[in-house]
C-alpha positions as CSV (number, residue, x, y, z in Angstrom):
1,M,100.5,17.6,189.6
2,D,103.5,15.7,190.9
3,I,105.5,15.8,187.7
4,P,108.4,18.2,188.2
5,E,108.5,19.2,184.5
6,A,104.7,19.9,184.6
7,R,105.2,22.1,187.7
8,A,108.1,23.9,186.0
9,F,105.9,24.4,182.9
10,I,103.0,25.8,185.0
11,L,105.3,28.2,186.9
12,H,107.1,29.4,183.7
13,W,103.7,29.9,181.9
14,G,102.7,32.1,184.8
15,E,105.9,34.1,184.5
16,M,105.4,34.4,180.7
17,G,101.8,35.4,181.2
18,T,102.9,38.5,183.2
19,A,105.3,39.4,180.4
20,W,102.4,39.2,178.0
21,G,100.1,41.3,180.2
22,V,98.1,38.4,181.6
23,N,97.7,37.8,185.4
24,R,100.1,35.1,186.6
25,S,97.3,33.1,188.2
26,V,95.3,33.2,185.0
27,A,98.3,31.9,183.0
28,Q,99.0,29.2,185.6
29,I,95.3,28.0,185.5
30,H,95.6,27.9,181.7
31,A,98.8,25.8,181.9
32,L,97.3,23.4,184.4
33,L,94.2,22.8,182.2
34,Y,96.3,22.6,179.1
35,L,98.4,19.8,180.6
36,S,95.4,18.0,182.2
37,D,94.1,14.9,180.4
38,H,90.7,15.3,182.0
39,P,88.4,18.1,183.0
40,L,89.1,19.8,186.3
41,H,86.7,21.6,188.7
42,A,87.6,24.8,190.4
43,E,88.4,23.1,193.7
44,D,90.9,20.8,192.0
45,I,92.6,23.9,190.5
46,C,92.7,25.7,193.8
47,E,94.3,22.7,195.5
48,V,96.9,22.0,192.8
49,L,97.9,25.6,192.3
50,G,97.4,26.8,195.9
51,L,95.2,29.7,194.7
52,A,92.2,31.2,196.4
53,R,88.8,30.2,195.1
54,S,88.1,33.8,194.1
55,N,91.3,33.9,192.0
56,V,90.4,30.7,190.3
57,S,86.9,31.8,189.6
58,T,88.1,35.1,188.1
59,G,90.8,33.4,186.1
60,L,88.4,30.9,184.6
61,K,86.0,33.6,183.5
62,E,88.9,35.5,181.8
63,L,90.1,32.3,180.1
64,Q,86.6,31.6,178.9
65,G,86.4,35.1,177.6
66,Y,89.4,34.5,175.5
67,G,87.8,31.3,174.3
68,I,90.7,29.1,175.2
69,V,89.0,27.4,178.2
70,R,85.5,26.0,178.2
71,R,83.1,24.7,180.8
72,V,82.0,21.0,180.6
73,H,79.7,18.9,182.6
74,I,80.4,15.5,184.0
75,E,77.5,13.2,184.4
76,G,76.6,12.7,188.0
77,D,78.6,15.7,189.2
78,R,76.8,19.0,189.7
79,R,80.0,21.0,189.7
80,D,81.3,22.8,186.6
81,H,84.5,21.3,185.2
82,F,86.9,23.0,182.8
83,V,89.1,22.0,179.8
84,A,91.6,24.0,177.8
85,E,91.8,24.1,174.0
86,T,94.8,21.9,173.1
87,D,95.0,22.9,169.4
88,L,97.8,25.5,169.7
89,W,97.0,27.1,166.4
90,E,93.4,27.6,167.6
91,V,94.7,29.0,170.9
92,L,96.9,31.4,168.9
93,M,94.1,32.6,166.7
94,R,91.7,33.1,169.5
95,L,94.2,35.0,171.6
96,A,95.2,37.1,168.5
97,E,91.5,37.9,167.8
98,E,90.8,38.9,171.4
99,R,93.9,41.1,171.6
100,K,93.0,42.7,168.3
101,K,89.5,43.6,169.7
102,R,90.9,44.9,173.0
103,E,94.0,46.7,171.8
104,F,94.3,47.2,168.1
105,D,90.6,48.1,167.2
106,P,90.4,51.0,169.7
107,T,93.9,52.2,168.6
108,I,93.0,52.2,164.9
109,R,89.8,54.1,165.7
110,L,91.6,56.7,167.7
111,L,94.4,57.1,165.2
112,G,91.8,57.6,162.4
113,E,90.1,60.3,164.4
114,L,93.4,62.0,165.3
115,S,94.6,61.8,161.7
116,D,91.4,63.4,160.4
117,S,91.6,66.0,163.1
118,V,95.2,67.1,162.5
119,K,94.6,67.2,158.7
120,A,91.9,69.8,159.3
121,R,94.1,71.9,161.5
122,G,96.6,74.0,159.7
123,E,98.5,75.0,162.8
124,V,99.6,71.4,163.6
125,P,103.2,70.9,162.5
126,V,103.6,68.9,159.3
127,H,105.8,66.2,161.0
128,V,103.0,65.6,163.6
129,R,100.4,65.2,160.9
130,E,102.7,62.9,158.9
131,R,103.7,60.7,161.8
132,I,100.1,60.2,163.1
133,G,99.0,59.4,159.5
134,R,101.9,56.9,159.1
135,M,101.1,55.3,162.4
136,H,97.4,55.0,161.4
137,E,98.4,53.5,158.0
138,F,100.8,51.1,159.7
139,I,98.3,49.8,162.3
140,G,95.7,49.6,159.5
141,T,98.1,47.5,157.4
142,L,98.8,45.2,160.4
143,T,95.1,44.7,161.0
144,G,94.4,44.1,157.3
145,W,97.2,41.5,157.2
146,Y,95.7,39.8,160.2
147,A,92.2,39.8,158.7
148,D,93.6,38.1,155.6
149,V,95.7,35.6,157.4
150,R,93.2,34.5,160.1
151,H,91.0,32.9,157.4
152,L,93.7,30.8,155.9
153,P,93.4,27.1,156.4
154,K,95.6,25.8,159.3
155,P,97.9,23.7,157.0
156,T,98.5,26.9,154.9
157,L,99.3,28.9,158.1
158,V,101.7,26.2,159.2
159,R,103.5,26.2,155.9
160,L,103.7,30.0,155.8
161,M,105.2,30.1,159.3
162,K,107.7,27.5,158.5
163,L,108.8,29.4,155.4
164,G,109.8,32.3,157.6
165,R,112.0,34.8,155.9
166,G,112.3,32.4,153.0
167,I,109.0,33.7,151.7
168,A,110.9,36.8,150.6
169,R,112.3,35.0,147.6
170,F,108.8,34.8,146.2
171,L,108.3,38.5,146.3
172,P,109.5,41.0,143.6
173,G,112.9,42.3,144.8
174,G,112.9,39.8,147.7
175,S,115.7,37.8,148.9
176,D,116.1,35.2,151.6
177,R,119.3,37.0,152.8
178,S,119.3,39.4,155.8
């Protein structure tokens, strides 16, 4: 990609990926595919990004696992080509769902087990029982909110996000002041 702004975007997306716990190469592959107006095969990706074929192969599998990149076939070409999801709300929802499965679900299960365990043990200090219980409840509330929100129609999600803190004025005791 010979567009300086596109190169800058790809490099920055790689940096942000590392901040979000995603391998830099994986994030750069995603950025390149997101900006591309046509499907790319792995060799194209290797050439443009200067990555090893094994890195690209691994990165494409990870991105497909997140559901934000998919394989497509081009008539007359036996190679696999890849395209990125360009609907950013869809990308957000797919990433959130995958992160929930990988991070929140195991945490909520463990917190539930720990909460039950400390309740049954009288020698555990009260503050430890309470704090584990509160954390379990908090994470449960977050995952419940996510379950409710993820099924809202996209236009409703967009309106909700644009309302921001202004949504507080619709709640009892709420205010749009900080």
